[in-house]
LUMVEX-599017 format. One record per residue (C-alpha): x negated, y, z negated; residue in three letters. Coordinates in steps of 0.05 Angstrom, whole numbers, padded with zeros to 5 digits, always signed. Last residue first. Example, Ala and Ser with C-alpha at 12.3 -4.5 7.8 and 13.67 -1.06 7.14 Angstrom:
2
-00273-00021-00143SER -00246-00090-00156ALA 
END
This chain:
809
+00051-00503-01596ALA +00051-00494-01520ILE +00091-00436-01491ALA +00033-00388-01479TYR -00005-00442-01443LYS +00049-00454-01392LEU +00028-00520-01361THR +00050-00530-01289GLU +00080-00596-01267SER +00081-00636-01202GLU +00140-00681-01186ASN +00191-00627-01168PRO +00263-00630-01194ARG +00324-00643-01151TRP +00393-00644-01185MET +00419-00595-01133SER +00441-00523-01137LYS +00497-00500-01091GLN +00491-00442-01043VAL +00535-00384-01019CYS +00502-00329-00978LEU +00532-00265-00952LEU +00495-00215-00907GLY +00494-00142-00888GLU +00451-00120-00829ASN +00512-00102-00787GLU +00547-00169-00800LYS +00520-00232-00833SER +00548-00297-00858TYR +00519-00358-00892THR +00558-00412-00927LEU +00549-00477-00966ARG +00473-00480-00965VAL +00455-00541-01008GLU +00396-00534-01053TRP +00333-00573-01037GLN +00287-00527-01076MET +00254-00507-01010SER +00324-00495-00984LYS +00334-00446-01041VAL +00273-00407-01019MET +00290-00404-00945ASN +00361-00381-00960GLU +00336-00327-01007MET +00289-00299-00953GLU +00344-00300-00901ASN +00393-00266-00948ILE +00341-00214-00967ILE +00329-00195-00895GLU +00403-00196-00880VAL +00415-00145-00935SER +00452-00168-00997ASP +00511-00207-01023ARG +00490-00270-01059VAL +00536-00324-01087ILE +00501-00379-01129LEU +00540-00442-01145LYS +00530-00496-01197GLY +00519-00568-01176GLU +00463-00572-01228PRO +00476-00517-01279ARG +00449-00448-01267LEU +00406-00412-01319ILE +00339-00444-01301ARG +00351-00440-01226ASP +00369-00367-01232VAL +00305-00357-01272GLU +00265-00391-01216ALA +00301-00344-01168LEU +00277-00284-01209VAL +00205-00310-01209GLY +00207-00320-01134VAL +00235-00250-01125ILE +00172-00222-01158SER +00180-00154-01191CYS +00196-00081-01183ARG +00214-00065-01111LYS +00241-00135-01099LYS +00290-00123-01156LEU +00332-00075-01115LYS +00337-00122-01055SER +00351-00179-01104PHE +00412-00146-01136LEU +00454-00127-01076HIS +00514-00164-01107ASP +00490-00224-01146ALA +00543-00274-01171HIS +00523-00334-01213LEU +00569-00394-01221LEU +00572-00453-01269ASP +00528-00423-01323TYR +00490-00457-01381THR +00437-00500-01349ARG +00378-00472-01388PRO +00390-00435-01453TYR +00407-00361-01455THR +00371-00296-01469SER +00357-00279-01396PHE +00285-00283-01371SER +00249-00219-01350GLU +00246-00181-01284CYS +00321-00184-01289TRP +00322-00130-01342ASP +00385-00137-01383HIS +00442-00098-01413TYR +00503-00135-01437MET +00574-00157-01420GLY +00647-00153-01439PHE +00716-00143-01411LEU +00775-00107-01442GLY +00773-00050-01391ARG +00738-00004-01441GLU +00684-00057-01446TYR +00669-00052-01371ILE +00670+00024-01375ILE +00619+00023-01431PRO +00574-00021-01386LEU +00571+00032-01331THR +00500+00054-01345ASP +00476+00068-01275PRO +00424+00015-01255SER +00352+00009-01279ASP +00371-00029-01342ILE +00412-00078-01302SER +00484-00084-01323VAL +00504-00156-01335VAL +00577-00176-01338ASN +00586-00245-01369MET +00650-00272-01338VAL +00701-00318-01370TRP +00742-00372-01335ILE +00812-00401-01334ASN +00832-00360-01273LEU +00881-00302-01274ASP +00828-00251-01293LYS +00783-00266-01233LEU +00792-00198-01200ALA +00773-00165-01266ALA +00707-00201-01267ALA +00689-00176-01197PHE +00713-00106-01213GLY +00669-00101-01275GLY +00653-00028-01261TYR +00582-00041-01236VAL +00563-00113-01250ALA +00496-00137-01224ARG +00485-00209-01248MET +00559-00224-01252ASP +00557-00287-01293MET +00608-00343-01295VAL +00620-00399-01345ASN +00682-00440-01328ARG +00681-00466-01257VAL +00705-00537-01242THR +00777-00513-01229SER +00747-00462-01182TRP +00732-00516-01130ASP +00690-00473-01083ILE +00700-00484-01008GLY +00677-00414-00992MET +00737-00381-00959GLY +00794-00391-01008ASN +00777-00362-01076LEU +00715-00323-01054TYR +00741-00294-00989SER +00812-00267-00989LYS +00827-00264-01063SER +00757-00247-01087VAL +00742-00196-01033VAL +00810-00161-01038ARG +00809-00156-01114THR +00736-00135-01109TRP +00751-00076-01064HIS +00814-00055-01100LYS +00777-00050-01166HIS +00718-00013-01134ASP +00766+00037-01103ALA +00801+00048-01169SER +00735+00062-01206PHE +00710+00109-01152ASP +00776+00147-01154GLU +00770+00155-01230PRO +00696+00176-01222ALA +00704+00225-01164ALA +00672+00192-01104LYS +00598+00179-01093GLY +00595+00104-01099TYR +00570+00104-01171VAL +00621+00156-01192GLY +00614+00231-01193VAL +00644+00266-01254GLN +00691+00325-01245SER +00749+00277-01237SER +00737+00255-01308LEU +00730+00184-01335LEU +00748+00193-01409TRP +00819+00165-01402TYR +00792+00099-01376PRO +00813+00082-01305PRO +00871+00034-01307LYS +00867-00039-01285ASP +00843-00075-01348LEU +00872-00029-01401ARG +00943-00053-01387ALA +00924-00124-01407PRO +00912-00110-01464TRP +00932-00049-01503GLN +00908+00020-01481GLU +00841+00041-01508PRO +00835+00075-01576TRP +00821+00149-01573GLN +00760+00193-01591SER +00713+00136-01573GLY +00696+00161-01503ARG +00700+00237-01499GLU +00758+00274-01468SER +00794+00285-01534SER +00730+00317-01562ASP +00721+00291-01633THR +00670+00236-01623PRO +00654+00200-01689VAL +00585+00215-01718LYS +00528+00166-01708HIS +00503+00136-01772MET +00431+00127-01794CYS +00383+00073-01816ALA +00348+00068-01748GLU +00336+00004-01709LEU +00282+00004-01656PRO +00303+00011-01582VAL +00283-00048-01538ASN +00342-00035-01492TRP +00398-00003-01532ALA +00409+00070-01515ALA +00485+00077-01520ASN +00483+00110-01589PRO +00439+00166-01560ASP +00400+00201-01616ASP +00391+00274-01597THR +00449+00294-01642VAL +00409+00270-01701PRO +00437+00208-01736CYS +00478+00217-01799THR +00442+00199-01863PRO +00459+00138-01905PRO +00462+00174-01951GLU +00477+00247-01940ASN +00498+00256-02012LYS +00561+00289-02038SER +00601+00263-01980ARG +00654+00310-01953GLN +00625+00318-01884GLU +00621+00243-01871TYR +00693+00235-01896CYS +00720+00286-01847GLU +00682+00259-01787ASN +00743+00226-01756SER +00767+00157-01735THR +00737+00120-01794PRO +00712+00047-01789LYS +00759-00004-01820LYS +00738-00059-01868TYR +00766-00130-01878ILE +00742-00175-01934ALA +00757-00249-01928VAL +00754-00301-01985GLY +00746-00375-01976VAL +00783-00437-02001GLY +00799-00463-01932ASN +00873-00472-01946VAL +00876-00418-01999THR +00850-00364-01954ASP +00832-00309-02002LYS +00843-00235-01992ASN +00806-00170-01994ILE +00841-00121-01948SER +00836-00053-01915ILE +00772-00028-01948VAL +00758+00037-01913GLU +00689+00048-01885TRP +00663+00117-01903CYS +00590+00094-01895MET +00578+00112-01968ALA +00637+00068-01987LYS +00609+00011-01944THR +00542+00017-01980LEU +00569+00018-02051LYS +00615-00041-02041LYS +00561-00079-02005MET +00512-00070-02062ALA +00564-00094-02112GLU +00578-00155-02070TRP +00505-00172-02061ILE +00493-00170-02136GLU +00555-00211-02151VAL +00533-00263-02100ASP +00463-00268-02130GLU +00492-00275-02201PRO +00542-00329-02180LEU +00614-00304-02183LYS +00641-00329-02116GLN +00698-00296-02077TYR +00670-00239-02036ILE +00597-00255-02047PRO +00610-00323-02014THR +00622-00296-01944ALA +00678-00277-01896SER +00669-00207-01867TRP +00716-00178-01816VAL +00693-00109-01793PHE +00750-00072-01760PHE +00755-00018-01707GLY +00784+00052-01718GLY +00723+00085-01687PRO +00696+00030-01643ARG +00643-00015-01672LEU +00574-00021-01640LEU +00540+00036-01678ARG +00572+00014-01744ASN +00546-00056-01731LEU +00476-00025-01727GLU +00491+00010-01793LEU +00503-00058-01824LEU +00433-00077-01803LEU +00400-00015-01831LYS +00438-00018-01897GLY +00388+00025-01932GLY +00334-00028-01930GLU +00380-00084-01955ILE +00456-00089-01957HIS +00471-00127-01894TRP +00426-00186-01909PRO +00450-00230-01851VAL +00466-00302-01868ARG +00525-00306-01819CYS +00571-00336-01872ARG +00629-00315-01828ALA +00614-00249-01793CYS +00663-00215-01747HIS +00659-00148-01710VAL +00725-00123-01681ILE +00745-00076-01625ASP +00674-00074-01598PHE +00652-00017-01553VAL +00628+00042-01596ARG +00555+00041-01576GLY +00527+00003-01516PRO +00503-00069-01522PHE +00434-00101-01521PRO +00428-00107-01597LEU +00385-00054-01629ARG +00316-00074-01651LYS +00282-00097-01716THR +00320-00160-01731GLY +00393-00177-01718MET +00381-00239-01676VAL +00398-00261-01605ALA +00411-00324-01565SER +00475-00310-01525ILE +00546-00338-01527ALA +00608-00347-01485PRO +00646-00412-01497ILE +00648-00466-01443GLY +00630-00524-01489ARG +00560-00526-01459GLU +00555-00453-01476LEU +00572-00464-01549ALA +00526-00524-01556PHE +00469-00484-01526GLN +00483-00429-01576VAL +00475-00480-01633GLN +00413-00510-01603ALA +00381-00531-01669GLU +00403-00492-01730HIS +00329-00484-01747GLU +00326-00422-01704ASP +00344-00396-01635LYS +00384-00338-01662PRO +00460-00331-01660ALA +00508-00292-01617LEU +00581-00297-01598SER +00613-00245-01552MET +00687-00260-01561THR +00742-00247-01510LEU +00813-00250-01538VAL +00876-00277-01505ASP +00899-00311-01569ARG +00883-00381-01544ASP +00816-00354-01523PHE +00806-00339-01597LEU +00795-00414-01603PHE +00727-00414-01571GLY +00706-00350-01606GLY +00716-00380-01675PHE +00687-00447-01651SER +00623-00412-01632ALA +00573-00469-01648VAL +00543-00426-01703GLY +00568-00355-01691CYS +00517-00316-01731GLY +00550-00250-01711ILE +00616-00254-01673ASP +00630-00192-01631LEU +00702-00184-01609VAL +00736-00154-01548VAL +00813-00154-01544ARG +00841-00126-01609SER +00901-00081-01595ARG +00936-00134-01553LYS +00901-00201-01553GLY +00899-00207-01629TRP +00941-00154-01664ALA +00891-00127-01715ILE +00946-00082-01743GLU +00977-00144-01775PRO +00921-00144-01828VAL +00928-00206-01874THR +00972-00243-01825GLU +00922-00227-01770GLN +00864-00256-01811ILE +00904-00318-01830PHE +00921-00331-01757ASP +00847-00335-01740ILE +00832-00380-01799TYR +00888-00427-01780HIS +00862-00428-01708LEU +00790-00442-01730ALA +00804-00509-01762GLY +00806-00541-01830HIS +00733-00528-01847LYS +00742-00454-01836PHE +00686-00416-01872GLN +00629-00463-01853THR +00661-00480-01787GLY +00715-00524-01759GLY +00740-00540-01689GLY +00732-00615-01692PRO +00674-00610-01644PHE +00650-00676-01613THR +00582-00694-01585LEU +00593-00751-01537TYR +00560-00816-01517GLU +00585-00850-01580GLY +00614-00798-01627THR +00561-00752-01656VAL +00593-00697-01697LYS +00595-00621-01693VAL +00617-00563-01737TRP +00666-00601-01781ASN +00636-00576-01846GLN +00613-00646-01865HIS +00576-00650-01798GLY +00535-00588-01813LYS +00466-00616-01829ILE +00468-00683-01794GLN +00507-00656-01734ALA +00459-00598-01730LEU +00400-00646-01726LYS +00432-00689-01672THR +00405-00657-01608HIS +00410-00687-01539PRO +00446-00630-01504VAL +00464-00658-01436ASN +00456-00731-01458SER +00506-00719-01515TYR +00559-00703-01463TRP +00609-00652-01490ILE +00671-00655-01533LYS +00727-00612-01562GLU +00718-00546-01525ARG +00696-00587-01464SER +00767-00613-01456LYS +00790-00542-01439PRO +00748-00536-01396TRP +00711-00587-01354GLN +00659-00636-01378ILE +00590-00619-01353SER +00559-00659-01295HIS +00511-00709-01326LYS +00438-00707-01351TYR +00409-00776-01365GLY +00342-00750-01386GLU +00342-00676-01399PRO +00329-00634-01337LEU +00262-00601-01326PRO +00253-00525-01323VAL +00228-00500-01256LEU +00163-00461-01247CYS +00157-00388-01226THR +00146-00361-01297PRO +00158-00287-01307ALA +00092-00249-01314GLU +00070-00214-01377GLU +00106-00266-01419PRO +00169-00241-01456CYS +00173-00233-01531HIS +00247-00229-01549ARG +00265-00233-01622GLU +00266-00294-01666ARG +00194-00286-01689HIS +00209-00214-01709GLU +00259-00241-01759TYR +00251-00180-01805HIS +00199-00212-01851LYS +00163-00245-01793THR +00099-00204-01799SER +00034-00190-01764PRO +00057-00228-01702LEU +00000-00268-01670SER +00034-00336-01673ARG +00096-00307-01640ILE +00055-00280-01582VAL +00025-00347-01564GLN +00091-00382-01579LEU +00127-00347-01523ASN +00189-00390-01532ASP +00241-00334-01538LEU +00224-00296-01475CYS +00212-00359-01433PRO +00273-00398-01456ILE +00255-00472-01450PHE +00308-00523-01471ASP +00285-00577-01422SER +00216-00578-01453GLY +00210-00530-01513ALA +00136-00548-01519THR +00124-00526-01448SER +00108-00558-01381ASN +00148-00522-01328CYS +00159-00566-01267LEU +00128-00544-01202LYS +00153-00511-01138TRP +00111-00499-01076SER +00144-00442-01039TYR +00089-00424-00990VAL +00113-00476-00939THR +00174-00435-00925ASN +00131-00374-00914GLN +00107-00405-00849ASN +00178-00401-00822SER +00182-00328-00842THR +00117-00315-00806LEU +00141-00355-00746GLN +00205-00315-00745THR +00167-00250-00751GLU +00122-00271-00694LYS +00182-00290-00652GLU +00216-00224-00666ASN +00154-00186-00646LYS +00146-00226-00583SER +00217-00215-00563GLU +00213-00140-00578ALA +00148-00132-00539ALA +00176-00173-00482GLN +00234-00126-00479THR +00304-00150-00493LYS +00358-00156-00441TRP +00433-00143-00444ALA +00427-00072-00469GLY +00418-00037-00535ASN +00350-00068-00548GLN +00318-00005-00577THR +00255-00024-00540SER +00288-00015-00472THR +00311+00055-00487GLU +00243+00072-00515ASN +00211+00050-00450LEU +00259+00096-00413LEU +00236+00152-00459GLU +00164+00136-00444SER +00179+00144-00370GLN +00212+00211-00384ALA +00147+00240-00409GLY +00086+00198-00422SER +00067+00126-00412PRO +00031+00084-00466PHE +00004+00023-00429VAL -00022-00035-00469GLU -00086-00075-00456ASN -00128-00031-00502SER -00193+00005-00486GLY -00159+00069-00464GLN -00119+00072-00529ASN -00133+00143-00552LYS -00121+00173-00483SER -00054+00137-00480GLN -00034+00162-00549ASP -00041+00233-00523ASN +00010+00215-00469GLU +00053+00187-00525LYS +00051+00253-00560ASN +00069+00289-00496GLU +00129+00243-00486GLY +00153+00261-00555SER +00140+00219-00617LYS +00188+00217-00676GLY +00174+00143-00688ASP +00248+00130-00685THR +00254+00151-00612ASP +00327+00133-00605LYS +00348+00205-00617ASN +00305+00229-00560ASP +00334+00175-00517ASN +00404+00198-00532GLN +00383+00270-00516GLU +00354+00245-00450VAL +00419+00209-00434LYS +00462+00269-00448GLU +00418+00314-00407GLU +00418+00263-00352ILE +00494+00261-00349LYS +00501+00337-00355GLU +00451+00351-00301GLU +00475+00299-00252ASP +00524+00333-00205LYS +00502+00406-00211THR +00430+00385-00206GLU +00438+00344-00143GLU +00442+00401-00094THR +00393+00445-00132ASN +00346+00387-00137GLU +00349+00374-00062GLN +00335+00447-00048LYS +00278+00447-00097LYS +00250+00384-00065GLU +00250+00415+00004GLU +00213+00476-00021ASP +00163+00432-00058ASP +00154+00390+00005ASN +00137+00452+00045ASP +00088+00476-00009SER +00056+00407-00012LYS +00047+00407+00064LYS +00016+00476+00062GLN -00030+00455+00006ASN -00051+00393+00044GLU -00063+00432+00108ASP -00104+00484+00070SER -00144+00429+00036ASN -00159+00397+00103SER -00179+00465+00132LYS -00224+00480+00073ASN -00266+00418+00084ASP -00268+00362+00033ASN -00326+00365-00016GLU -00288+00414-00061GLY -00306+00381-00128GLY -00289+00311-00105GLU -00244+00300-00166LEU -00203+00362-00150ASN -00195+00339-00079SER -00171+00273-00104GLU -00115+00306-00145ALA -00093+00345-00084SER -00095+00283-00041GLU -00050+00246-00089THR -00002+00304-00093LYS +00001+00305-00017SER +00014+00231-00014ASP +00069+00236-00067GLY +00101+00292-00028GLU +00097+00249+00034GLU +00130+00193-00004THR +00185+00240-00029GLN +00196+00268+00040ASN +00209+00200+00071GLY +00178+00134+00053GLY +00226+00076+00056ASP +00222+00049-00016GLU +00297+00053-00028PRO +00312+00077-00099LYS +00354+00026-00139GLU +00305+00017-00196GLU +00303+00091-00213ILE +00378+00098-00209LYS +00386+00039-00256GLU +00342+00073-00308GLU +00387+00134-00308GLN +00448+00091-00314LYS +00429+00052-00378GLU +00485+00001-00379GLU +00451-00046-00330PRO +00387-00056-00371LYS +00324-00068-00329GLU +00292-00127-00295GLU +00348-00164-00260SER +00383-00103-00234ASN +00458-00100-00223GLU +00486-00046-00179GLU +00525+00007-00215PRO +00601+00003-00225LYS +00656+00052-00209GLY +00655+00028-00137ASP +00664+00097-00106SER +00625+00138-00156LYS +00570+00087-00162GLU +00565+00080-00087GLU +00561+00155-00079GLU +00505+00157-00130GLN +00468+00102-00092ASN +00474+00141-00028ASN +00446+00204-00059ASN +00389+00169-00094ASN +00337+00175-00040GLY +00351+00249-00036ASN +00313+00259-00102GLY +00341+00267-00173ASP +00302+00221-00220GLY +00239+00207-00180LYS +00203+00144-00199THR +00218+00099-00140ALA +00206+00154-00089ASP +00135+00163-00116GLU +00115+00092-00103PRO +00117+00042-00162LEU +00053+00028-00200ASP +00074+00073-00259GLY +00137+00030-00266PRO +00090-00025-00292ASN +00095-00089-00251ASP +00022-00087-00226GLU -00007-00079-00297PHE -00077-00102-00277GLN -00098-00034-00251LYS -00083+00002-00317ASN -00146-00021-00353ASN -00196-00004-00298GLY -00160+00060-00280ASP -00169+00091-00349ASN -00221+00140-00324SER -00166+00170-00281GLU -00131+00194-00344ASN -00168+00261-00341SER -00141+00274-00272VAL -00069+00262-00291ASN -00081+00304-00354SER -00095+00363-00309GLU -00022+00366-00293SER +00010+00346-00227VAL +00056+00401-00205GLN +00114+00428-00246GLU +00188+00414-00235PRO +00233+00476-00238VAL +00274+00477-00302GLU +00348+00464-00312GLY +00342+00422-00375ARG +00355+00358-00338SER +00302+00381-00289GLN +00250+00381-00345GLU +00265+00309-00364LYS +00263+00287-00292VAL +00199+00327-00282GLU +00167+00288-00339ASN +00186+00227-00300LYS +00151+00258-00240ASN +00089+00268-00283GLU +00090+00195-00303GLU +00100+00175-00231SER +00042+00217-00210VAL -00001+00191-00265ASP +00013+00118-00248VAL +00005+00133-00174ASN -00062+00166-00186GLN -00084+00105-00225VAL -00060+00060-00169PRO -00103+00101-00120VAL -00168+00096-00157VAL -00186+00030-00124SER -00186+00066-00057SER -00259+00088-00063SER -00282+00049-00001THR -00224+00079+00036MET -00245+00149+00014MET -00315+00139+00040TRP -00288+00114+00106VAL -00243+00175+00110GLY -00301+00221+00096VAL -00338+00188+00153LEU -00277+00195+00197CYS -00273+00269+00179LEU -00345+00278+00201ALA -00332+00242+00266VAL -00272+00286+00278PHE -00312+00350+00263VAL -00364+00328+00314VAL -00310+00311+00365ILE -00278+00379+00354THR -00342+00414+00369VAL -00348+00372+00432LYS -00281+00399+00456SER -00220+00356+00465CYS -00190+00381+00400TYR -00172+00343+00336SER -00106+00358+00299SER -00075+00290+00314SER -00135+00255+00285SER -00123+00290+00216ARG -00051+00268+00212ARG -00071+00197+00232ASN -00124+00194+00179ASP -00074+00214+00124VAL -00026+00162+00150ARG -00080+00109+00145THR -00094+00133+00075TYR -00024+00117+00054LYS -00024+00049+00087GLY -00088+00031+00052LEU -00057+00047-00015ALA +00000+00000+00000MET 
END
């Protein structure tokens, strides 16, 4: 093609020769120059590349109503890159000039065809829906004015390179030809400009928006000079915009670069599958391992255990990535409500508690089962009688109406909370991991909510003023010591107007120690302005119960003769609860009618669906709307998702589901949508998320704060279903996703379900990891970079083990 061009140049020069001898001499000289030019024809493709690039710049300029410029000096400077660009024969830069013009005569017929047919011609190499690119591909390569213009531009560039070696007459002819062609081109552009300007302008603007790197054509031209040694071409001007259109993959065909990039990413992801090499955790706790409660290395180094520091959380520096072993003979858990009465012994193979507390009807060994008669230390003859006795003593308690959310301190095997379900009450039961072997594990295996925690040196992981009732039945907590610091923590948690129900020997026994404790408690509760509502004795169980009520105003606090215990400073936030040391002070009662705690919530179940009275329209919710509207939108969203997708679209048998955790609860909408099922939901609010946990409690639900970069305060295999809505993508910025998934595996029961809603990238990563643990993928779905994953944990455990030195006694 280059030879053809130069042949035409030679013909033009031969036609201007004369018959005289002088003319023959000039002709011979021109022939010699022509031979020299032919031997240097390897530069022609480079000139074509630059010319086409410049012409594509002209397309962009014409779309803005400007007159096209001539070949810039950059075309000449890029000639040194000819060795690299020569091999890209299919690059648009190697097309003749007429194939790279945006608005020339050669496109008139094609434009008429598009107007008449209403459909552009198909092209096998470029995207059909990008009209400007189609025009370029459909240009006829038949020469004409555009080709001659390209020739003249090529000759002009060459004359610059030769430093004026060509004779003046030749340059004059070339310049005249170029001028004529420019005039012709301007006429053509004026004719076409009115027809195509708006369309091209729109297309160029779209291309500019698609350029996510923020580079203009000129920037890409600069990139070309920086990458002369590479095998990639970085065109400038309109041509680079066309390349951008292809790379955005909006059409029917992907670019090779995009295909190769996707394949490399797929291979990388595929290779990552082999990275997940799981091992069993080797620890002294064995199948009951709780990383943050079994860090024996830290526990051994504690300077004191006087305040139960050894029962508090001491997390390892890095979350373990090993899997906790199953107990021998593990079976699928018994379903609720049968599980309240019996569980498989092989699932929780501990008999010590049965030996110690069997006479109090806590738990007994019955063949292959552990059975629970429903008793406790203070209610040997059953929890239901004890529960009814409390309400008969103080009818205002009104189980399941006024009193909906209860905190049970020192819960034992949680029979109190387990039978409060019959009264439509949710109970957060807690007890330490201590000599009462696996008491919280018994509770969770029975299908009763509980966590491993202790009243020691730190606040409990709950907001202030959220529990309707706090209960303690022989909970072995020294409430009266050190200025009543532990009882003041209960005061923080209790709603104004809430009740503290205390059943313990100091109330009804006359032993010297009991009398001393009772007198100290009387003095302390009076100083805290707690009102004694009732001191009564349950004749059936032979125990006494004292019931106190927290004040609903600050009047008593202000009338005290001594500020003991002191009121907390106004800077002390009662909702701050994550690793916050205990303080022996009282928070005042809110007095502003729009402040949380100034009014009692609506009765259950009305409180579930209505926005709390203290959510103001002037406040901005988590999703950007006014807080009450945000709340209602979240409630409607999860009601729709649960009813239309989770309950019917995932193949989950919800009759087998009892213990559920929402790992990233916001307003508690997911839990609220499941209210008609025979389940309970632990709502977890991450410490780096907006503090919406008080709203969850106000609805009559419950939950706790947690940092998912650490282990949760529960035993292994205690939840049937975990729900994670956009949790892992947030955690990935702070800690190892592998460690978090290992924690998910620890918490989830075999055959339990994990539902993940997150970005497609996270969904793919999670799917690869759970497959490496031989979990069953039940459902995957994605749309617009959002994905949904439902998987089921298997019984598989790895063969190799990893010794955790910090967890070895």
